N, C-alpha and C positions, 0 to 999 in steps of 0.2 A: 793316448792320455785324454781323459775326459775334461772338457772345459768347464771350469767352475762358474764362469760368468754366464754361459749360455746353457747350463744344465736345466732340465725340466724342473728339478726340485727347486732351483733358485727362482725360476719363473713363478712357480706356485707360491713360494714364500713372499716374493716381492709384489705379487698381485693381491695379497690379502689387504682388504680395506679399499681396493680400487675396482672391485667387480661391478660397482654401480656404473662404471663407464661403458663396458661392453653391453650391459643390460640396457642402459639408456640409448646407446647406438643401435641396438637390436630393435627396440621399439620404434626408433626413428625410421630405420630402413623397412620395417614392417609396414609403416604408413606410406613410405615413399615408393615401395615396389608392389607387393601383393595387393594391398588395399587400393592403391591408386589404379592398378591394372583392372581390378574387378569393377571399380566405379566407371572407368573409361569404357570397358567392354559392355557394361550394362547400358551406358548412354548410347553407344553406337548401335547396338541391336534395337534399342528403343526408338532411335531416330529413323529406322527403316533403311539403313544403308545395305547395299548388296554385299554378298560374300566377298567379291573381288575388292570392293571398296574398303571393307573392314580389314581384309588382308593387308592392303596398302597402309591403312591407319596403324595397324598393329606393328608392321615393320618400322614405320616412322617412330612409334613409341620406343622401340629398342634402339633407335638411332639418336634421337634427341628429345624424346618426350618425357623421360624421367628427369626430375629436377636434381640439381647438384647441391641444393641447400643442405641436404643431409650430410654429405661428405664435408662441407665447409664447417658445419657445427661439430662434426666428429674431429676434424683437424684441430679446431679451437680447443675443445675439451681435452683431447689427448695431449696436445702440446703444453697446455697450462698445468694439467695434473702431473705430468712427468717431470717438469722443471720448476714447479712452483716453489720448491724448497730453496731455490737460489736467492729468494728475497728474505730468507731467515738466517741470520748469522749462526744461530744454534744448530739448525739442521745442516748448514754447510760444514760446520766443524765435525759433525757426526759422519756425514757421507764422505767427506774428503779425508777422514782418518781411517777409512776402510782400506785394506790392502788390495785395492783395485785401481788400475790406471783410469784416468778420466776418459781416455779414448774408448776403452772397453765399456765404461759406464754409459757413455753417450750412445754408442751403437746398441747396447742392451735396451736402453729406454726407447730408442727408435724402433727396434724390432718388436718390443712389447706393445708399443702404440700401434704399430702396423697390424699386429695380430688382433688387437682390440677393434680395429676398423675392418680388417679383411674377412675375419671369420663370420661376423654377423652379415656382412655384405654378401658373401658367397651363399650363405644359408638362405637369405631372403631372395636373392636372384634365382637360386635353384627353385624355390617355391613358386616364383613368378613364372619360370619356364614351365613348371608342371601345370600351373593354372591355365596357361596358354595352350598346352598340349591337350588338356582335358576339354578345352573348347574347340579343338580342331586346328590350332595354329602351331605347327611344328615343322621345321625344315632345316636343312643345313645352312641356308642363308640366314635364318633367324638365329641359329647358334653362332654363326660368325659375327652377327651384329651384337649379340649378347657378350661374346668374348671381347670384341673391340671396345664396347662400352665399359666393361670391367677394367680393361687395360688403361683406357683414357681416364676413367674416374680415379683409378689408383694413382696415375701421374698427377692429376689435379689435386688429389688429397695430399700427396707428398709436397707439392708446390705450396699449398696453404699451411701444412704442418711445419715445414722448415721455416717459413716466414714467421710463424708464431714463436718457434724455438729461438730464432735469431734475435727477435725483439726482446725476449726474456733474458737471453744470455748477455746482451749488451747493456741492459738497464739494471739499476741497482735497487730500486724500490717500486712498490706496487703502483703508485700514482703515475710515475713516469712510464712504466710498462703499459698500463692501460691507455694512457694518452697516445703513446707511440703506436700501439696496435690500431687505434682509430685513425691516426694520421697515415699509417701505411696503407690502410684500406681505402681511404678517401683522398689522399694527397693528389694523385694524378687527375681524377675527374674534377676536383675543386679547382686545381690550378688551371686546367684546360678551360673551364668556364670563365675564370677570371681573365685569362688572356684573350678569350674570344670576345668578352665584353669590352676589353680595351681596344680590340680591333674595330668593333662596331662604333665605339665612341670617338676614335681618333683617325681612323683610315676611311677615306672616301670610297674606296673600292672594295671594302670588305663584303664578301659574298655570304649568302645564307648557308652554303654548303660547308661542312666541317671536314677538313682534310689536312694532310701534311703533319707537321709537328703537333698541332693541337689535337688532331684525330688520334695520333699515336699516344698522347698523354691520356686521352679519354678512354681508349680501348686497351692500353697495355701498361700504363704506369701505376699499376696496383695489382697485387696477386689475385684479389677477388675479381676485379674487372677483367684481368687477363684470362682467368678461368672461364668466365661467362662468354668472353669473346671467342675463346677456343671452341666452346660448345656451339656457338652460332656458326662459326666457320665449318665445323664438322657436319652440321646439319646441311650446309650448302655444298658439302663435299669439296671444299676448297681450303683444307686445313694443313696442307703440306708445309707452307712457310711458317705459319704460326706454331706448328708442332715443334719445329726446331727451336723457336724462341722459348716455348714453355720448357723444353728439355734443358736448355742452357740456363734459364733463370732458376729452375728447380735445383740443378747441380750447383749453381752459384750460391743459392741460399743454404743448401746442405753443407757445402764446404765452409762457408763463412760461419754458419751456426756451430759447426764442429770446432773450428779454431777458436771461436769466441768462448765456447764452453771449456776447451782444454786450457787455454791461456788466460782465463778469467782470474783476476786477483781477488781472493776471498775478502781481503781487508777493505775493499772498496764497496762491499755490500752496504746498502743504506744510502749511498750517493746516487745522484741522478743517473750517471753513466759510468759503467765499469771502465771504459776506455775514454779518457778525457778528450782525445782528438775526435772521437765519434760525436761526442756532445757538441763540440764546436761546429762541426759540419751540419748536424741536425738543427742546431739553433739558427744557423745562417739560412738553412732551407725553409725554416718556418717564418722567420722574421721578415725576410724580403717579400714573399707572397702576402704575408699578413699586412705589411705596410701598404702594398699595392691594392689589396682588397678593401681595406678600410678607407683608403684614399678614394677608391671608386664609389664607395657608398656616399661619401661627402660630395663627390662630383654629381651624383644623381639627385641630391636634395634640392638645389635651386633650379630655376628655369630662366634665368636671365644671364647677363654678361659676367656675373660674379661666380659662375660655375667653375672657371679655372682657378680662381683665388681659393675657393673652398676646397677644390681638389688638392691644391698644393698644401693647404693646411691639413687636410686629411692624410696626405702622404707622411707628413712630419709626425702628426699625432699617432697615426697607425704604426709607424716604425718604432716610436718610443713605447707605445702601449704593448706591441707584440714582444719587443725585446725585454721590457720590464716584466711582463707575465712569465716569459721563459726564464728570466733570472730568479723570480720567486719560486717557480716550480723546481728549477735546477737546484737551488740551495735550500728550498723550503723555509724561506725567511723573507718577510716583507721588506726588511731593511736592505735586501739585495736587489731592489728594483732597478737601480742604475749600476749594477755590477758590470765589470768588464766593459769599460767605456770604449776600448779599441774595437770590440765587436760591434758596438753601436755605430761607430764611425764607418766601419767597413760595410755594414748592412745598409746604413743610410746612403752611402755613396752608390751602392748597387741599385737601391730603390730609385734614387735620382737619375741614374743612368738609364734604367729601363723606362722611367717616365718620360725622359727627354727623347728616347728612341721612338716612343709612340707619338709624342706631341709634335716633334719636328721631322718625323718620318726619316730617321737616320739610315734605315735599311733600304729606302727607296721603294717601299711596298706599293705605294699608289702609282708609281711610274713604271713598275715592272711589266715587261712583256717578254715571254720566252723568245729567244732568237729564232729567226725564220727557219733555219736548217734543223732546229730541234723539234719543230711542231709537225705533228702528223695530221691533226684536224682541229678546226675551231668550230664551236657550237655556240649558238645564241638563242636566248629565250625571247623570240618575237611574240609579244602578246598584244593582240588587238584590244584596244580599250573597250570596245563593245563586245568582243568575243564572237564576231559574226562568222569568221572562218574557223572551221574545226577540222583539222586534217589529221591523217594517221600515217605513220610509217609502217609499211607492211612488207614482210618477207614471206614469199610463197615457196614451200618445199615441193619436191618432186611428186609427192603423193597428193598435192593439192591443199594440204593443211597449211595454216599460216601462223606466224608469230608476229606480234605487233607491239608497239608502244606509242601512246598518244604523245604528239610533239608538244613541247613547251611546258612539261611538268617535271616534278621531282620524284625520284624513287630512292627510298632509304636516305633521304636528305641530300641526294646528289642531283644536280641539274642534268636533265636529259637534253631538252632544247632541240633546236633545229641544226643539224650538221651542215656546215657551210663548205667543208673541205679546206684546202689551203692553196693559195695562189699569191703571187706578188701583189695583185690589186687588192685582194682581201686583207692581206697583211698591212698594206698601206692605209686602208680604211680603219683598221684597228689602231694603228699608230696615231691617226688623226683623232679618233675617239678618246684615246688615253690622254692626248695632249690637251684636248678641250675640257676633259672631265674635271680636273682640279679647278680650273678657272670658273666653270659653271657652279661647282659645289661651293666654292668660297664665296662667290657672288650671292648665291641663295642663302648661305648660312649667315650672312650679314643682315639679312632681312629680319626685322624684329618679330615678324609673324612666323618665321620659319626656323626658329632655334630648336631644332630637334635634339633630343637626348642622344640619339645615335646618328652618326653621319649617314648611315644607310637608310634612315627614314626621311632624309631631306626630300622635299617634293617641290614641284614647280606649279604654282597655281595658274600661271599663264598658259600652261600646256605647250610651251616652246620646247621643252625638253622632257624626257621621261627616263626612267631607270631601266637599264638593260643588263640582264645577267648573262655572263659569258663563261665558257669553259674551254680551256686549252688542253687538248690531248697530246702528250709528248711522245716522241718515238721511244723514249726510255720506259714507257709504261705508266709514268706518273701523270697526274691530272692536276691542273691549276684552275682555280675558280676566281673570278673577279666580277664586280658589279660597277657599272658606269652610268653617270648621267649623260645622256646623248641627245644631241639636237635632232629634230625631225629630219633634217637634210642628211646628216651622217648616218642615221639609222636606215634611211631609204637607200643610201649609197651602199651600205654593207649588205643589205638585203638583195640589191640588184647584182652586186658582185658575186654573191652566193649563187644566184641563178646562173650567172655567166660561167661559173666554175662547173656547175652541173650537179653537184651533190645535193644541194637544197631542192632543186626541181625534181630530181628522181625520188627523193624521200617524200616531199609534200604531196606529190600526185601518184605515189606508188599504189595507193588503194584502187586506182583506176585499172590496175592490171588484174584485179579479181575477175573471175569468170562472170559473164553477164547473167548467168542463171541465178546469181545471188541478189540481183537488183530487185528490190521489193517495191520501191516508190521513188519517184523523182518529183521534187517540189521546187518551185521557183519563186524567189522574192524579186518582184519587178521594181523598176525605177521609182514607182510611186509608193513602194512599201507594201503592196498587196502580196500576200503569200498564197500561191495556188498550187494544188497538186495536179500534175500534168499527165495526160494520156493514161489514166487509170484503166480505161476500157479498151485501150489500143496498145497492146504490149509491143507490137512491131514498131510503132511510132516512138514509143518511149525508148526502145532500144536504139533506134536511129538517132535520137537526141543524145544519148550517152556516147555513142560512137562518134558523133560529130564533135562533142565536147572533148573527147579523148584526142582526136586528131588535131583540133585547134590548139590544145595544150602542147602537144608534141612539136608543133611548128612555131609556137610563140617564143619570142626572144625576151631577154630581161626587160627591155623598155616596155614591151606590151604588158608583162606580168607585174610591173610596178606602176601601171597607168591608172586611169580613172575607171572603175567598174561601172557597168550599166545594169547589172543584175547579179543575182547569186543563185547557184544551183545547190540543192541539198539532195544528195543521192543516198538513199537508205538501203543498206545491205542486211540480209538476215540469213540465218542458217549457215554461216561461214564456219567450216570446221577448223578447230584450233589445236595447236600442239602444246599450248600452255595450260597450266592448271587454272580452272575457273571456280574451284571450290577450295577455299583455304583449309577446310576440314579434311579434305581427301586428297593427299598428295598424289599426283599422277593422273587424277581424273580430268579428262578433257571433255569439251562440249562444243557448242556453237557460239559464235560471236554475233553481236548485232552492232552495226556501225551506222552512224548518221554523219556523213562527211559533207561539209559545206565549203563551196569554192566560189570565188568571184568569177563573173563572166565579163569580159572586156569587149568594147565595140569592135576590136579587130578579130574577134572570134566569129568570122563570117558564117560558117556552117551553123554554129549554135544560134547565133542571132537570127538567122533566116528562119529556123524552125520556131523559135520563140515568137517571132512576129506573126506566125500563123495562128497563135492563140488569140490574137486581137488585143492583147495587153501591150502597153507601150514599153519599149526598151530604150527610149531616148526622150529627154525632156521636150524635144521639138514636137513630139507626138502627143504631148500633154496639153489639155485645154485648161490653162491656168486662169482662174477667175479673179483671185485677189490674194494678197499676202498681208497678214496682220502682225504687227510687231509692238511689243511693249519694251521701251528702253529703260535702262538704269538711269537714275537721276543724281547719283552721287557715287563716289569711289568706293564706299562701303557696301554698295549693292543692297541697301535695305529700303530704298525708295525707288519707285519706278513710275513711269508715265502711264496715262491712259492709252489704249490701243491706237497705233498709227496705221492706217490702211493704205496699201498701195494697190490701186486697181486701174491706173492709167495704162494704155496699150504699150507706150514706150518703156514704162517701168516694168511691166510684166515680161516684155521681151528680154530685157536685160536680166531680170531675175531668173528667167528660164535657163539662162546660160550658167548661173552660179548656184542655184538651189540644188541641194543634194539630200536625198533621203538618208537618215542617220545610218541605216544599215549599209549604205553604199560608200561609207567613208572608211578607208583602210587606216591602219595605224600610222602609216608614213605621211599622213596629211594632218594639218592642224586645223581644228574647227575654231570658228570665232565664238568665244564663250564669254567675252568681257563686256559686250555692248548691250545685250538685251536679256530679259528674263524669260521671254516667250517668243516663239516664231511659229505662227499658224499659217497653214497653206490651204487655200480653198481651190479645189479642182472641179470644174464643171458644175459650180454652184454648191458643192458639198465639201465640208471641211474634212481634210484628210486626217485619219486616225494615226498615221505614222508620225514619228518625230523627224524634224527637218533641221538642217544646218546649212551654213555657208562657210566655206573655207576662209580663213583669215586673209589670204592673199587675194580673194575674189570679191570682197565686200564692195558693192556699188557705191559710187560717190554720193548719191542722194541719201543713202542710208548712213554713210559716215557723217554727213552734214546734220542729219536728224539726231544722230547720237550725240554730237557735240552740243546741239541745241538743248537736248534733254539734260545734259550736265549743267547747262546754264539756265535751266528752268524756263526755256523759251517755247517748248512744245506743250501740248495739252497736259495740265496737271492731272494726277491720278484722281479719279472720281471716288 
């Protein structure tokens, strides 16, 4: 028996007046596939890429190069055009009077929409394949990629299509339908940004990395964003997990859309929501984030202690405003601004609870540390204030090629940092850091000059503490990020324990494992700040220096590696073969790397120091002929007035200064420089003023300099000329 609802004749009849949709979709796919392909091929041939490289680019085009904007637009137009009549009481009466079950009508419209999308898509994809074949790009692998792209694009089309259908089926008039479509597309990302700003504003340990619940909202809590996230994961060939999520969400939207269409009450057309209970849920989901978002705007306006007061006012005002606007839209009547007072109370209570959760840290966010038995690795972003050390973590494959990541940087928003491993001593250091963090941050936030809008921007002008980004890699596969204000002492302790565990040392010095044939130059920054290229004409001697440094590093213990450096070596490598892509335009293309790794040299590095002494340059301040030191002191706490130069040239003064003077490049991040007492510190060596910047550690300032600093504040030293 022939089906009346699925007959070709019925399809033709019902398609009259709607052929503009497949025509419009065809034009879109023509631009998205054949035209885009021709443009890309022309660019690649014009840029001089080799045939092998163009083959790689072409394969990548069929994997993730074609945009999904076309299918998103097709899903939007098909969904609206097929179910638009639900907003018209007259059309509903006509369609629902037909002797056709709603269930059959739903699947007919879905099938018709699918054909409007799929036929133009297949035609344009076929033309694209033919264009590639004409240019010499045709293989079973490419056909597989084209087929997979078609399947995945079809899945994403259904995801977006059913989301549009569901919105139309649960709303009763055009305004609410349009607003809800926008909300569905943007709700997750907007809510994630709002919550992230709240973390920055009220949590002292909020990290720059986006992860966990907020990352889930940003990447998956919207059909449109979920589709783009899937495309990105597919390009990375890591789409197994998210494919299941897309399938489940698509099925859920399809089932919900089907039941909403079948059980929709025609008499509720014209009302905001066909199902009243859905309206209550959506109203709650809009009002609570709306109140929090408007409250955050008021929080950002002032820059003094009134910020919290304005924030509370903003929360109340935002909740009332969001609820009132929803009431007006819901009933399409300005007199309904304060309708449904019970929902106002419930929403306001939730806004107050969430606000208190952030303000008083009810979840224990700032004090959270994963338990020791759940941690697989801890990483920290140790960043030298001057950036003098520049190390690389290198993995060498059996064929001699390497993969690497520069330590202390972010990739895709995630902290890479220096891996410390995990040990009881490292965990104890972390516990101490977390314990002192809140005390330090609260103390700094009370400073009138340090009222940062975001707690993560709190800074310490005295340089007693600095911000440390940390990452906890859990055995479950999850990652937790935190940011702490850490004292110099605890930062050094953590660094030292990382060396003791072994992971940090093996990574920071792993580049020394590279074959010596890649060493192109060795440069040394000596104790006086002079930078000299060593043994350029004596390759054997240069190699001896690198070997000596490598052996000294292997034998050095954590105490040595966190001591006071006497020089720094920069070892430049060139022509290092890489397994990683070095051309973003050509996936799979590999080439050579150039590294310029800089390491501190410590006095205990006997082999290295011995060779450096042969150059005639000093590796100890004892070998420096210090002539004078000239200092200009601050004369007030605001640091806007300073004295005329005070010159120290007496033998006993110079001997004491020799013990404490440090070239700026020789000061590691775990030491605190004295920066509060003088505006300038000039050093004269052998009658010539040094061009390098100099400093003295806060703990090492000589007594006679402390006295002169106090006299300067009392205007007792020479006034500035």
